[in-house]
C-alpha angles and dihedrals in degrees: 000000000000120000112228119199117197112225098178133103124232116258113226142146111278096023117145117270130185115272112298096353115132116286116236114255122188128180139160107260098177133014131204088234090060091047090049092051091242097149095169096052117137091200133069115210110188116240098162128012122207112223128198115185145129126259089248096060123134116325103006146148126235120231118223091248087065092061098069140326091265089073096047094130095056101083125167094262090056096051113101116256088230088075089066099042107059146124113275144200130189120217121207109234094149091130090071115105136209114314091354117145122238108221136195092263090053090056094046093048092049091053092048093048092048095039091238132144126205108230131191114281093014124141108229114206117200114211114203098152087233092134094059093038099048117008110126092017135099088259096061093100092046100073129142115264141196118264125238090247092052091047091055091046091053090047091052088058085064096237123169094228148323129227137210139185094230130089090249132031093227133036107275112247092014112053110342100096093045090048090057092048092050091050089053093047094049096038103240131113144210142226124224135197097031122167138195094036090139087070090065100052114112095010101098125219126359142172111268120205126178111150116189126218114265096249111172106238092356123166093209143328144224110255138196096229119196139173115217123203115191110217 
């Protein structure tokens, strides 16, 4: 039987979001008591929740039209599903500290130490342990991030995507905007707000699945990202 490891955050009201992106709002829209005609009920058992949230909430993938205006036609619903169903590897960069850049040599050294190769159409997950170190603290928005040079290097390996635990793939104000532009230019994407990456270290290759919602014209989508190990 396959082992499935959940790589996705919970979505809930009050959860952290990046900068000025929409806050998550969650309310009971219908109750079972209403549906049963129990007008004097003192309880409210949720039957349907109403959710208000941005496309870039929690564990999510960016569409190419999010990267820059030049890619406005490449929305999430037009990106091939094969980009979100790939083989994957997870590189150990847990020695990186707050706001530190991840460079090309860091990626190469991690591959060598873990005896891993980056193959065409892979998803490359980058483990920094930032989620366990900083989620829910004042340092959550101060994570390490990939440099522009390392992003271009990954894109030149013709990967499908890379993924990080942080709220942004690059360091805001240093590399983040350029990282997005390079992804758009080279036609690959990234995932943000991933969890449980420590469970993938030392285990080699796996099947990576993170299908987005089919949002017409969407600039991204929450995903239920998983790593699958076939026993």
